[in-house]
FIPAPA-814374 format. One record per residue (C-alpha): residue number from 1; residue in one letter; x, y, z. Coordinates in steps of 0.5 Angstrom, whole numbers, plus 500, padded with zeros to 3 digits. Layout:
# residues N
+-----+-----+-----+-----+-----+
:   n : res :  c1 :  c2 :  c3 :
+-----+-----+-----+-----+-----+
: NUM :   A :   X :   Y :   Z :
...
+-----+-----+-----+-----+-----+
This chain:
# residues 410
+-----+-----+-----+-----+-----+
:   n : res :  c1 :  c2 :  c3 :
+-----+-----+-----+-----+-----+
:   1 :   X : 654 : 598 : 346 :
:   2 :   X : 652 : 599 : 353 :
:   3 :   X : 648 : 605 : 350 :
:   4 :   X : 645 : 601 : 345 :
:   5 :   X : 643 : 596 : 349 :
:   6 :   X : 640 : 600 : 354 :
:   7 :   X : 636 : 604 : 348 :
:   8 :   X : 633 : 597 : 346 :
:   9 :   X : 631 : 595 : 353 :
:  10 :   X : 628 : 602 : 354 :
:  11 :   X : 624 : 602 : 347 :
:  12 :   X : 622 : 595 : 348 :
:  13 :   X : 619 : 597 : 355 :
:  14 :   X : 616 : 603 : 351 :
:  15 :   X : 613 : 599 : 346 :
:  16 :   X : 610 : 594 : 351 :
:  17 :   X : 607 : 599 : 356 :
:  18 :   X : 603 : 602 : 350 :
:  19 :   X : 601 : 596 : 346 :
:  20 :   X : 595 : 599 : 342 :
:  21 :   X : 599 : 605 : 341 :
:  22 :   X : 605 : 601 : 338 :
:  23 :   X : 600 : 597 : 334 :
:  24 :   X : 597 : 603 : 331 :
:  25 :   X : 603 : 606 : 329 :
:  26 :   X : 606 : 599 : 326 :
:  27 :   X : 599 : 598 : 322 :
:  28 :   X : 599 : 605 : 319 :
:  29 :   X : 606 : 603 : 316 :
:  30 :   X : 604 : 596 : 314 :
:  31 :   X : 598 : 599 : 311 :
:  32 :   X : 602 : 604 : 307 :
:  33 :   X : 608 : 599 : 305 :
:  34 :   X : 603 : 594 : 302 :
:  35 :   X : 599 : 600 : 298 :
:  36 :   X : 606 : 602 : 295 :
:  37 :   X : 609 : 595 : 294 :
:  38 :   X : 602 : 592 : 292 :
:  39 :   X : 600 : 597 : 287 :
:  40 :   X : 607 : 597 : 283 :
:  41 :   X : 607 : 590 : 283 :
:  42 :   X : 600 : 589 : 280 :
:  43 :   X : 602 : 594 : 275 :
:  44 :   X : 608 : 591 : 273 :
:  45 :   X : 604 : 584 : 273 :
:  46 :   X : 599 : 587 : 268 :
:  47 :   X : 604 : 590 : 264 :
:  48 :   X : 608 : 584 : 263 :
:  49 :   X : 602 : 580 : 262 :
:  50 :   X : 599 : 585 : 256 :
:  51 :   X : 606 : 585 : 253 :
:  52 :   X : 606 : 578 : 252 :
:  53 :   X : 599 : 578 : 249 :
:  54 :   X : 602 : 583 : 244 :
:  55 :   X : 608 : 579 : 243 :
:  56 :   X : 603 : 573 : 241 :
:  57 :   X : 602 : 577 : 234 :
:  58 :   X : 609 : 577 : 233 :
:  59 :   X : 615 : 581 : 237 :
:  60 :   X : 615 : 588 : 234 :
:  61 :   X : 614 : 586 : 227 :
:  62 :   X : 611 : 590 : 221 :
:  63 :   X : 606 : 587 : 217 :
:  64 :   X : 604 : 589 : 210 :
:  65 :   X : 598 : 588 : 205 :
:  66 :   X : 599 : 589 : 198 :
:  67 :   X : 593 : 594 : 196 :
:  68 :   X : 592 : 599 : 190 :
:  69 :   X : 596 : 606 : 189 :
:  70 :   X : 593 : 612 : 190 :
:  71 :   X : 598 : 617 : 187 :
:  72 :   X : 600 : 617 : 179 :
:  73 :   X : 607 : 615 : 178 :
:  74 :   X : 611 : 616 : 172 :
:  75 :   X : 605 : 617 : 167 :
:  76 :   X : 601 : 611 : 170 :
:  77 :   X : 595 : 613 : 173 :
:  78 :   X : 592 : 612 : 181 :
:  79 :   X : 588 : 606 : 183 :
:  80 :   X : 593 : 600 : 180 :
:  81 :   X : 593 : 594 : 184 :
:  82 :   X : 600 : 592 : 187 :
:  83 :   X : 601 : 585 : 186 :
:  84 :   X : 607 : 581 : 190 :
:  85 :   X : 610 : 574 : 189 :
:  86 :   X : 615 : 570 : 191 :
:  87 :   X : 620 : 573 : 187 :
:  88 :   X : 619 : 580 : 189 :
:  89 :   X : 620 : 577 : 197 :
:  90 :   X : 627 : 574 : 194 :
:  91 :   X : 628 : 581 : 191 :
:  92 :   X : 627 : 585 : 198 :
:  93 :   X : 631 : 580 : 202 :
:  94 :   X : 637 : 581 : 197 :
:  95 :   X : 636 : 589 : 196 :
:  96 :   X : 634 : 592 : 202 :
:  97 :   X : 639 : 593 : 208 :
:  98 :   X : 638 : 592 : 215 :
:  99 :   X : 632 : 586 : 214 :
: 100 :   X : 633 : 581 : 219 :
: 101 :   X : 627 : 577 : 217 :
: 102 :   X : 622 : 577 : 212 :
: 103 :   X : 616 : 572 : 210 :
: 104 :   X : 611 : 572 : 205 :
: 105 :   X : 604 : 569 : 207 :
: 106 :   X : 598 : 566 : 203 :
: 107 :   X : 591 : 565 : 206 :
: 108 :   X : 585 : 561 : 204 :
: 109 :   X : 579 : 557 : 208 :
: 110 :   X : 580 : 550 : 206 :
: 111 :   X : 577 : 544 : 208 :
: 112 :   X : 580 : 539 : 213 :
: 113 :   X : 578 : 532 : 215 :
: 114 :   X : 580 : 527 : 220 :
: 115 :   X : 576 : 521 : 222 :
: 116 :   X : 569 : 523 : 222 :
: 117 :   X : 570 : 530 : 223 :
: 118 :   X : 571 : 536 : 218 :
: 119 :   X : 572 : 543 : 219 :
: 120 :   X : 573 : 549 : 215 :
: 121 :   X : 580 : 552 : 217 :
: 122 :   X : 584 : 558 : 216 :
: 123 :   X : 590 : 555 : 212 :
: 124 :   X : 597 : 560 : 212 :
: 125 :   X : 602 : 558 : 207 :
: 126 :   X : 609 : 561 : 210 :
: 127 :   X : 616 : 560 : 210 :
: 128 :   X : 620 : 557 : 216 :
: 129 :   X : 622 : 564 : 219 :
: 130 :   X : 615 : 566 : 220 :
: 131 :   X : 614 : 562 : 226 :
: 132 :   X : 620 : 565 : 229 :
: 133 :   X : 617 : 572 : 228 :
: 134 :   X : 610 : 570 : 230 :
: 135 :   X : 612 : 567 : 236 :
: 136 :   X : 609 : 560 : 234 :
: 137 :   X : 613 : 556 : 238 :
: 138 :   X : 611 : 548 : 237 :
: 139 :   X : 609 : 544 : 244 :
: 140 :   X : 614 : 539 : 246 :
: 141 :   X : 614 : 533 : 241 :
: 142 :   X : 613 : 537 : 235 :
: 143 :   X : 616 : 542 : 230 :
: 144 :   X : 615 : 548 : 226 :
: 145 :   X : 616 : 547 : 218 :
: 146 :   X : 623 : 547 : 216 :
: 147 :   X : 627 : 549 : 209 :
: 148 :   X : 627 : 542 : 207 :
: 149 :   X : 619 : 542 : 207 :
: 150 :   X : 619 : 548 : 203 :
: 151 :   X : 625 : 546 : 198 :
: 152 :   X : 621 : 539 : 197 :
: 153 :   X : 614 : 542 : 197 :
: 154 :   X : 612 : 537 : 203 :
: 155 :   X : 605 : 536 : 205 :
: 156 :   X : 606 : 537 : 212 :
: 157 :   X : 602 : 542 : 217 :
: 158 :   X : 603 : 545 : 223 :
: 159 :   X : 596 : 546 : 227 :
: 160 :   X : 594 : 551 : 232 :
: 161 :   X : 593 : 548 : 239 :
: 162 :   X : 585 : 549 : 240 :
: 163 :   X : 584 : 547 : 233 :
: 164 :   X : 588 : 540 : 235 :
: 165 :   X : 583 : 539 : 241 :
: 166 :   X : 577 : 540 : 236 :
: 167 :   X : 579 : 536 : 230 :
: 168 :   X : 583 : 530 : 234 :
: 169 :   X : 580 : 530 : 241 :
: 170 :   X : 584 : 526 : 245 :
: 171 :   X : 589 : 523 : 240 :
: 172 :   X : 596 : 526 : 240 :
: 173 :   X : 596 : 530 : 233 :
: 174 :   X : 603 : 529 : 232 :
: 175 :   X : 605 : 524 : 227 :
: 176 :   X : 597 : 523 : 225 :
: 177 :   X : 595 : 524 : 218 :
: 178 :   X : 589 : 529 : 216 :
: 179 :   X : 586 : 531 : 209 :
: 180 :   X : 587 : 538 : 207 :
: 181 :   X : 583 : 540 : 201 :
: 182 :   X : 583 : 533 : 199 :
: 183 :   X : 590 : 531 : 200 :
: 184 :   X : 594 : 528 : 206 :
: 185 :   X : 598 : 532 : 210 :
: 186 :   X : 602 : 530 : 216 :
: 187 :   X : 602 : 533 : 222 :
: 188 :   X : 609 : 535 : 225 :
: 189 :   X : 607 : 540 : 230 :
: 190 :   X : 602 : 543 : 235 :
: 191 :   X : 602 : 550 : 237 :
: 192 :   X : 604 : 551 : 244 :
: 193 :   X : 599 : 555 : 248 :
: 194 :   X : 600 : 563 : 248 :
: 195 :   X : 597 : 569 : 250 :
: 196 :   X : 594 : 573 : 244 :
: 197 :   X : 590 : 579 : 244 :
: 198 :   X : 590 : 582 : 237 :
: 199 :   X : 590 : 579 : 230 :
: 200 :   X : 589 : 580 : 222 :
: 201 :   X : 586 : 574 : 220 :
: 202 :   X : 584 : 570 : 226 :
: 203 :   X : 587 : 567 : 232 :
: 204 :   X : 593 : 563 : 231 :
: 205 :   X : 590 : 557 : 236 :
: 206 :   X : 585 : 556 : 230 :
: 207 :   X : 590 : 556 : 224 :
: 208 :   X : 593 : 551 : 220 :
: 209 :   X : 600 : 553 : 217 :
: 210 :   X : 604 : 549 : 211 :
: 211 :   X : 610 : 551 : 207 :
: 212 :   X : 608 : 557 : 202 :
: 213 :   X : 611 : 552 : 196 :
: 214 :   X : 606 : 547 : 198 :
: 215 :   X : 600 : 552 : 199 :
: 216 :   X : 602 : 555 : 192 :
: 217 :   X : 602 : 548 : 189 :
: 218 :   X : 596 : 546 : 193 :
: 219 :   X : 591 : 552 : 191 :
: 220 :   X : 595 : 555 : 185 :
: 221 :   X : 595 : 561 : 188 :
: 222 :   X : 601 : 566 : 186 :
: 223 :   X : 600 : 572 : 189 :
: 224 :   X : 602 : 573 : 196 :
: 225 :   X : 596 : 576 : 201 :
: 226 :   X : 601 : 579 : 205 :
: 227 :   X : 608 : 579 : 208 :
: 228 :   X : 611 : 580 : 214 :
: 229 :   X : 618 : 583 : 216 :
: 230 :   X : 623 : 586 : 222 :
: 231 :   X : 629 : 590 : 223 :
: 232 :   X : 635 : 587 : 228 :
: 233 :   X : 632 : 592 : 233 :
: 234 :   X : 625 : 595 : 234 :
: 235 :   X : 627 : 602 : 233 :
: 236 :   X : 630 : 600 : 226 :
: 237 :   X : 623 : 598 : 223 :
: 238 :   X : 621 : 605 : 221 :
: 239 :   X : 627 : 606 : 217 :
: 240 :   X : 627 : 599 : 214 :
: 241 :   X : 619 : 600 : 212 :
: 242 :   X : 622 : 606 : 208 :
: 243 :   X : 627 : 602 : 205 :
: 244 :   X : 622 : 597 : 203 :
: 245 :   X : 617 : 602 : 200 :
: 246 :   X : 623 : 605 : 196 :
: 247 :   X : 625 : 598 : 193 :
: 248 :   X : 618 : 595 : 192 :
: 249 :   X : 616 : 602 : 189 :
: 250 :   X : 622 : 602 : 184 :
: 251 :   X : 620 : 595 : 182 :
: 252 :   X : 613 : 595 : 182 :
: 253 :   X : 613 : 602 : 179 :
: 254 :   X : 609 : 606 : 185 :
: 255 :   X : 610 : 612 : 189 :
: 256 :   X : 614 : 610 : 195 :
: 257 :   X : 610 : 616 : 199 :
: 258 :   X : 604 : 613 : 197 :
: 259 :   X : 601 : 610 : 203 :
: 260 :   X : 595 : 606 : 200 :
: 261 :   X : 600 : 602 : 195 :
: 262 :   X : 602 : 598 : 201 :
: 263 :   X : 598 : 597 : 208 :
: 264 :   X : 603 : 598 : 213 :
: 265 :   X : 602 : 595 : 220 :
: 266 :   X : 608 : 597 : 225 :
: 267 :   X : 606 : 593 : 231 :
: 268 :   X : 612 : 596 : 234 :
: 269 :   X : 608 : 602 : 235 :
: 270 :   X : 603 : 598 : 239 :
: 271 :   X : 608 : 596 : 244 :
: 272 :   X : 611 : 603 : 245 :
: 273 :   X : 604 : 606 : 246 :
: 274 :   X : 603 : 601 : 251 :
: 275 :   X : 609 : 602 : 255 :
: 276 :   X : 608 : 609 : 255 :
: 277 :   X : 601 : 608 : 258 :
: 278 :   X : 603 : 603 : 263 :
: 279 :   X : 609 : 608 : 265 :
: 280 :   X : 604 : 613 : 267 :
: 281 :   X : 599 : 608 : 270 :
: 282 :   X : 605 : 605 : 274 :
: 283 :   X : 607 : 613 : 276 :
: 284 :   X : 599 : 614 : 278 :
: 285 :   X : 599 : 607 : 282 :
: 286 :   X : 605 : 609 : 286 :
: 287 :   X : 603 : 616 : 287 :
: 288 :   X : 597 : 613 : 290 :
: 289 :   X : 601 : 609 : 294 :
: 290 :   X : 605 : 614 : 297 :
: 291 :   X : 599 : 618 : 299 :
: 292 :   X : 597 : 612 : 303 :
: 293 :   X : 604 : 611 : 306 :
: 294 :   X : 604 : 619 : 307 :
: 295 :   X : 598 : 618 : 311 :
: 296 :   X : 601 : 613 : 315 :
: 297 :   X : 607 : 617 : 316 :
: 298 :   X : 603 : 623 : 319 :
: 299 :   X : 599 : 618 : 324 :
: 300 :   X : 606 : 616 : 326 :
: 301 :   X : 608 : 623 : 327 :
: 302 :   X : 602 : 625 : 331 :
: 303 :   X : 604 : 619 : 336 :
: 304 :   X : 611 : 621 : 337 :
: 305 :   X : 609 : 628 : 339 :
: 306 :   X : 604 : 624 : 344 :
: 307 :   X : 610 : 620 : 346 :
: 308 :   X : 615 : 626 : 347 :
: 309 :   X : 609 : 630 : 351 :
: 310 :   X : 609 : 623 : 356 :
: 311 :   X : 616 : 623 : 357 :
: 312 :   X : 618 : 631 : 357 :
: 313 :   X : 620 : 630 : 365 :
: 314 :   X : 624 : 624 : 363 :
: 315 :   X : 627 : 628 : 357 :
: 316 :   X : 629 : 634 : 362 :
: 317 :   X : 632 : 629 : 367 :
: 318 :   X : 637 : 626 : 362 :
: 319 :   X : 638 : 633 : 359 :
: 320 :   X : 640 : 636 : 366 :
: 321 :   X : 644 : 630 : 367 :
: 322 :   X : 648 : 632 : 361 :
: 323 :   X : 645 : 629 : 355 :
: 324 :   X : 646 : 633 : 349 :
: 325 :   X : 640 : 635 : 344 :
: 326 :   X : 643 : 631 : 339 :
: 327 :   X : 643 : 625 : 343 :
: 328 :   X : 635 : 626 : 345 :
: 329 :   X : 634 : 627 : 337 :
: 330 :   X : 637 : 621 : 335 :
: 331 :   X : 634 : 617 : 341 :
: 332 :   X : 627 : 619 : 338 :
: 333 :   X : 629 : 619 : 331 :
: 334 :   X : 631 : 612 : 332 :
: 335 :   X : 625 : 609 : 335 :
: 336 :   X : 621 : 612 : 329 :
: 337 :   X : 626 : 609 : 324 :
: 338 :   X : 625 : 602 : 328 :
: 339 :   X : 618 : 602 : 328 :
: 340 :   X : 618 : 604 : 321 :
: 341 :   X : 623 : 598 : 319 :
: 342 :   X : 618 : 593 : 323 :
: 343 :   X : 612 : 596 : 319 :
: 344 :   X : 616 : 596 : 313 :
: 345 :   X : 618 : 589 : 313 :
: 346 :   X : 612 : 586 : 315 :
: 347 :   X : 608 : 590 : 309 :
: 348 :   X : 613 : 587 : 304 :
: 349 :   X : 612 : 580 : 307 :
: 350 :   X : 605 : 581 : 306 :
: 351 :   X : 606 : 584 : 299 :
: 352 :   X : 610 : 578 : 297 :
: 353 :   X : 605 : 573 : 300 :
: 354 :   X : 600 : 576 : 296 :
: 355 :   X : 604 : 576 : 289 :
: 356 :   X : 605 : 568 : 291 :
: 357 :   X : 598 : 567 : 292 :
: 358 :   X : 596 : 570 : 286 :
: 359 :   X : 601 : 566 : 281 :
: 360 :   X : 597 : 560 : 279 :
: 361 :   X : 590 : 562 : 281 :
: 362 :   X : 584 : 564 : 277 :
: 363 :   X : 586 : 572 : 279 :
: 364 :   X : 592 : 571 : 275 :
: 365 :   X : 588 : 571 : 268 :
: 366 :   X : 585 : 578 : 269 :
: 367 :   X : 591 : 581 : 272 :
: 368 :   X : 597 : 577 : 271 :
: 369 :   X : 602 : 575 : 276 :
: 370 :   X : 604 : 581 : 281 :
: 371 :   X : 611 : 582 : 281 :
: 372 :   X : 615 : 584 : 287 :
: 373 :   X : 621 : 586 : 283 :
: 374 :   X : 628 : 588 : 287 :
: 375 :   X : 627 : 595 : 284 :
: 376 :   X : 620 : 596 : 287 :
: 377 :   X : 622 : 593 : 294 :
: 378 :   X : 628 : 598 : 293 :
: 379 :   X : 623 : 604 : 291 :
: 380 :   X : 618 : 602 : 297 :
: 381 :   X : 624 : 602 : 302 :
: 382 :   X : 626 : 609 : 300 :
: 383 :   X : 620 : 612 : 300 :
: 384 :   X : 618 : 608 : 307 :
: 385 :   X : 625 : 611 : 310 :
: 386 :   X : 624 : 618 : 307 :
: 387 :   X : 617 : 618 : 310 :
: 388 :   X : 619 : 615 : 317 :
: 389 :   X : 625 : 620 : 318 :
: 390 :   X : 620 : 626 : 317 :
: 391 :   X : 615 : 623 : 321 :
: 392 :   X : 620 : 622 : 327 :
: 393 :   X : 625 : 628 : 326 :
: 394 :   X : 620 : 634 : 328 :
: 395 :   X : 617 : 631 : 334 :
: 396 :   X : 625 : 629 : 336 :
: 397 :   X : 627 : 636 : 334 :
: 398 :   X : 622 : 638 : 339 :
: 399 :   X : 624 : 634 : 344 :
: 400 :   X : 631 : 636 : 343 :
: 401 :   X : 629 : 643 : 344 :
: 402 :   X : 626 : 643 : 351 :
: 403 :   X : 629 : 647 : 356 :
: 404 :   X : 631 : 642 : 362 :
: 405 :   X : 629 : 646 : 368 :
: 406 :   X : 622 : 647 : 364 :
: 407 :   X : 621 : 640 : 362 :
: 408 :   X : 622 : 637 : 369 :
: 409 :   X : 617 : 641 : 372 :
: 410 :   X : 612 : 639 : 367 :
+-----+-----+-----+-----+-----+
């Protein structure tokens, strides 16, 4: 304990006597730490924000559009139109194994009127599970359509948040009556604002959603425009799509390998591609940060070499009095690690402060919220420790190898 206390006092005297050198040493470590931690934190923030935007369309769903055949099948020519109705959707729900959820979707532009305001609106007729699959979460006080709405063909409507602001103004839409295609509809919910950077028929914030049974009764439309489905886990979507094509091909008499009969968009591929891209991007950011930290470590190493030269006589005296080489090595190495730890803690604190400052600011809309996760902090600390050790080891080893007789004469 006495030896350690003596070391701390010696370290404090050295740091205080060389304020500029100490500042430059610690600043180099702070700069490098911030470079590693902040770049990784920003990369994680961008990743999370973009993933949320992708999930605005739906969390790893598959979207299918009935189209036309491009291959002859069982004596039937190509170019036949594939039509799907509710009985086909029910058939797939019963027949296809591993189908977690499926919903038909009907689309049309209908006229909506509230008070003196009239708008031409994208209206979709769907089933209740559609809201879950498409991340259409109702704002507080409202709800999405439910099975009773479907069974009784209720005239209820779920409204996109931006459309609600435009059509209803300052009035709370929930509980209000809106005329849609000449019929009164009760507003039962408003979409909770969400990020969405892709769509297939317009953004959800500007849509109206009604039960599919009500949509068919209102418009007379029989054939679905598209349907969406998903497997219990994202990695099961590819195999599930093959089973859907096989079952529907058998029922509608088209070749299951015909890629044109159904237009398929597996959004899982979008997530996989982006996750791979972001992994490479974060590795690049981390590499750039490590390079910056390495430059700071080289500065620390150079400064410690100067310290060894300045204290050569002191080292010689200690070794002449019986200090062993490993004691000298440990002393200088510990000095370096203490300075590195101080710089690292300050760097992590500055990174955390920056992340906290960005949260809720306009910058968050562009880059998301930087996340200084425990994993990033641990990785930064590990790199910092390695750099600090290497920066201090070689000067400390030179000090430990000094000849006491020669060192005292310098």
